[in-house]
N, C-alpha and C positions, 0 to 999 in steps of 0.2 A: 107463327114464323114462316116466312116464305120458304118454299122447298129449297131454293138455291142457296139461301143463307144456311139452312140446316146442313146441306151437303158440304158446304165450304167449312163449316165448323167441325164436322166429323172428320174431314180430311186433315184439318189442322191437328186434331187430337191424335189421329193415327200417326201423323208425322212426328209428333212429340214422342209417342211411344216408341217408334223405330229409332229415333235419335237416342232415346234413353238406354237402349240396348247396345249401343255402339261401343266397341272396345276403345274408342277415342274419348269416351265420356270421362271427365275428371272424376276421380274417386274410385273408379274401377281398377282392379289390378289382378295380377296372377299370383298374388301372395296368399298362401294358405297356412296359417300358423307360422312356423319358422321355415316353411318351404316355399321357394319361389319356383313356379312351374316354368322351366326354361331348359333348353338343351344342356345336358351334363349336370343337372342339379343333383345335390346329395341329400336324400331324404330317407335314409335307412331307419326302420323301426318307427317311423312317424305315424301319428294317428290322423288319417285323412279321410275318415269314414264320411260317406254321403257328400263328398265334395263334387260340385258341378263344374267340370272343366272340359267341355267338348271342344274338339279341334285344337287342343293344346299341343305344343311341340316339346316333347320330353325325350328326344333322341339322346341315347347314351346316359340316361339318368340312372341313379342308384336308388331303388325303392325296395331293397331287400328287407323282408320282415315287416314291411309297412302294413298298417290296417287300412285297406282301401275298400272296405265293405260298402256296397251301394254307390260307389263313385261313378260319375258319368264321364267316360272317356270316348264318347261317340266321335268317330272320324278323327281321333287324335293320332299324332305321329309318335308311336311308341317303339320305333326301331332301336334294337340293341339295348333296351331298358333291362336292368337287373331287377326282376320281380321274384328272386329266390325267396321262398317261404312267405311270400306276401299273401294276405287275405283279400281276394278279389270276389268274395261271395256277393251275388246280386249286382255285380258291376255291369254297367252298360258299355260294351265294347263294339257296338255296331259300326262297321266300316273302319275300325281302327287298323292301323298298320303296325303289326307285331313282328315283322320280319326280323330275325336275329335276336329277338328278346329271350331272356332266360327265365322261364316259368317253372324251374325246378322246385318241387315241393310246394308250389303255389296252390291256393284253394280257389277253385272256380265254381263253387256250388251256385246253381241257379243264375249264373252269369249269362248275359245275352251277347252273342258274338256274331250275329248274322252279318255276312259280308266282310268280316275281318280277314286280314291277310296275315298268315303266320308261317309261311314257308321259311324253313331254316331256323325256326325258334327251337329252343331247348325245352323239352317237356318231361324230363326225367322225374318221376314221382309226383307229377301234377295230379291234383285231386279234382274229379268231376262228379257232379250229382245234379241231375235235372238241368244240365248245362245246354243251352241252345248254341250248338257248335257252328262254325263258319259254313259248313256244308248244309245247314238247315236241319240236321238231325238233332235229337235230344239224347243226351247221355243217360245211362242208367246210374243207379246208386249202389256200387259194390260195398262190401264191408270196409268201413273207414276207420282211420286212426285219429281223426279229428272231428270236431263237432259240426253237425249239419245245422245251418241257421234255423232257429226256432225250436230245436230239440231241447230236451231237459236232461241232458247227460252231463254230470260233472267230470272234471279232469281225472285222469288215472295215471299213476306211474307204474310202468311195467318193469323197467330195469334202471338201476342206478348203482354204480360201483366204480371203484378206482380201476383204471385201465391197466391190465397186467402186461408186463411186469411193472409193479408200482415203483415209480422213481420221481425224484424232484428235478424238474427241468429248470434250466436258466439259460435261455437263448433269446433270439430276436423276437419271439412271440411274447416272452415274459417269463417271470419266475412263477412256478406253480405246478399243479398236478393235473394230469389228463384223466377225465372221467368219461365213462361210457353210460349213455342214458337212452331211454325210450319212453315216451309218454303217449297217451291217447286222449282224444277229446280236448286238447289244450289249445288255447289261443295266445297264451303268454307263459314263458318259462324263465325263471330266475334261479341263480345260484348264490348261496350265502356261505360265508365262512365265519364261524362263531357268532351267527345271528346278524351279520352285516352283509347287505347285498354287494356282490363284487362283479358280476357279469350276467348277461342274458344270452338266450339262444333263440334263433329264428326258425330252426328246424326241429321237428318232433322226435328225431332220433339221431344218434351220431356220437362222436367223441369231441369233448370240449375241454380247452385249457382253462382251468380255474385258478386264478391268483391265490397263492397259498404261502403262508410264512413257514419256510423250511428252517426251523430253529431248534429241532429236537424236542419241542413241546407238542403236546397233543392238541389238535384243533378239530373242530367239527365242520364237515362239509355238508351242506343241505341243498336240496332241490325243491322248488315250489312250482307247481303247475296250476294255472288258472284256466278254467273253462268259461262258458257263457252263463253257467249257473253254479252257485256254491254247493258244497264246500270246496275249497282248493285242496289239492293233494300235496303231500310233502313226504320226503324220505331223507335220511341222513346216515352218515357213518363218520367215525373218528380216525385220524391218522396222526402219527408223530414221525416226522422225517427230518434227517439232517440236510444241510445244504448239499446240492449236487448239480449235475448237468446231464444232458442227454447221453453223453458218452460214459457216464458212470452210474450203472444200474445200482439200485439200493436193494 
């Protein structure tokens, strides 16, 4: 084949390849499961592990408690995103704009954040371990309450009890009981009443309102914590409470 024809053919192949990666190509979209990556999107507790979405615009999105392990958010616009309790382990955040984002209790183990901007972001309780920070330094791994990717540590329940004084609430949050809990090495936390799942938690410690039938009958409240390896941890206690409200302690 004449060299001129070979070069022309190669150029045509490369052109097709470039066109195939275009965002205008039919069939490509920013839909990931039930989540659409767009400003203000609502994806709390979503499983978006390993999603490749560089240069996405997620301003003001809600990704609290989401599993974003291994996600590619390179050069994405993540301003004011709610990442509270999200798992961003091994995430690619190179050049991402995280200004004003809420990273409270988020997990950033082994994440790559070179060149990211996060001035004004909230980082209360954010977990780091071998994280390549925007400054170019690498974080150490302190004693952790959650599982490090690749470790073989099952979940553990440290505390689980009814919040004192024990009372039956009935307000705008809902009817139920407040419980105090703390778990370690957990990636998923569920609460059950009489064996039926009723709510979940995105944080590894705190106070949670658990929907509870306040009918003078005894009911069992249970917590289940799941880590990256079995077995899952569980604890429970029983309560019998009459109907009440926050202004009427029992």
